[in-house]
C-alpha positions as CSV (number, residue, x, y, z in Angstrom):
1,M,-0.1,-0.3,19.3
2,P,2.4,1.4,16.9
3,V,1.0,2.7,13.6
4,G,1.7,0.4,10.7
5,R,1.8,-2.9,12.7
6,P,-0.9,-5.3,11.5
7,R,-3.3,-6.5,14.2
8,T,-3.5,-10.2,14.5
9,K,-6.3,-10.5,17.0
10,L,-9.9,-9.6,16.3
11,A,-10.8,-6.2,17.8
12,K,-13.2,-6.3,20.8
13,Y,-15.6,-3.4,20.3
14,P,-17.8,-2.6,17.4
15,S,-16.6,0.4,15.4
16,L,-15.4,1.2,11.9
17,K,-11.8,0.7,12.9
18,A,-12.6,-2.6,14.6
19,L,-14.4,-3.8,11.4
20,G,-11.3,-2.8,9.3
21,A,-8.9,-4.6,11.7
22,N,-11.1,-7.7,11.7
23,I,-11.2,-7.8,7.9
24,E,-7.5,-7.5,7.8
25,A,-7.0,-10.2,10.4
26,I,-9.3,-12.6,8.5
27,R,-7.6,-11.8,5.2
28,K,-4.1,-12.5,6.7
29,Y,-5.4,-15.6,8.4
30,M,-6.5,-16.9,5.0
31,K,-3.0,-16.0,3.7
32,M,-4.3,-13.7,0.9
33,N,-3.2,-10.3,-0.3
34,Q,-5.8,-7.6,-0.8
35,T,-6.2,-8.3,-4.5
36,E,-6.9,-12.0,-4.0
37,F,-9.3,-11.2,-1.1
38,G,-11.1,-8.7,-3.3
39,Q,-11.4,-11.2,-6.1
40,L,-12.9,-13.8,-3.7
41,L,-15.5,-11.2,-2.6
42,G,-16.1,-9.6,-6.1
43,V,-14.7,-6.2,-5.1
44,S,-11.5,-4.3,-6.1
45,Q,-8.3,-4.3,-4.1
46,N,-8.9,-0.6,-3.4
47,S,-12.2,-1.4,-1.7
48,V,-10.5,-3.9,0.6
49,S,-7.7,-1.4,1.4
50,R,-10.3,1.3,2.2
51,W,-12.2,-1.1,4.5
52,E,-9.0,-2.1,6.3
53,R,-8.0,1.5,6.8
54,A,-11.5,2.4,8.1
55,L,-12.0,5.0,5.3
56,T,-15.2,3.3,4.1
57,Q,-17.2,0.3,5.2
58,P,-18.6,-2.7,3.3
59,T,-22.3,-2.8,2.6
60,S,-24.6,-5.1,4.5
61,M,-24.6,-7.5,1.6
62,Q,-20.8,-7.4,1.4
63,I,-20.6,-8.1,5.1
64,L,-22.8,-11.2,4.7
65,N,-20.6,-12.3,1.7
66,I,-17.4,-11.9,3.8
67,C,-19.0,-14.0,6.6
68,Y,-20.2,-16.7,4.2
69,K,-17.0,-17.0,2.2
70,C,-14.6,-16.7,5.2
71,G,-16.6,-18.8,7.6
72,V,-17.0,-16.2,10.4
73,S,-20.0,-14.9,12.2
74,A,-21.3,-11.4,11.7
75,D,-20.8,-10.7,15.4
76,D,-17.1,-11.7,15.2
77,L,-16.6,-9.7,12.0
78,L,-18.2,-6.6,13.5
79,G,-16.5,-7.0,16.8
80,V,-19.5,-7.5,19.0
81,P,-18.4,-8.9,22.4
82,R,-20.0,-12.2,23.4
83,K,-21.5,-10.7,26.5
84,W,-23.5,-8.3,24.4
85,V,-25.3,-11.1,22.6
86,K,-28.5,-12.1,24.3
87,I,-29.5,-15.8,24.0
88,K,-33.1,-16.6,24.8
């Protein structure tokens, strides 16, 4: 995928880049810019930008906040493939 093109699908494997791509995809799905998304989550626009570019990662509490406020599962946000999840 060329550099600079936004990803529209959720990444498939857990990594810092996958998390950033998933945060960006969720934000764009919600039709928000980084500032609005940051305000929803109680963080700065710079934090959202750094997450999306995989320079830093959100804390565990911020991940839970993203999941709760955006209606996504932690597995989907983190990019854990369904086949990795064991159901007992």
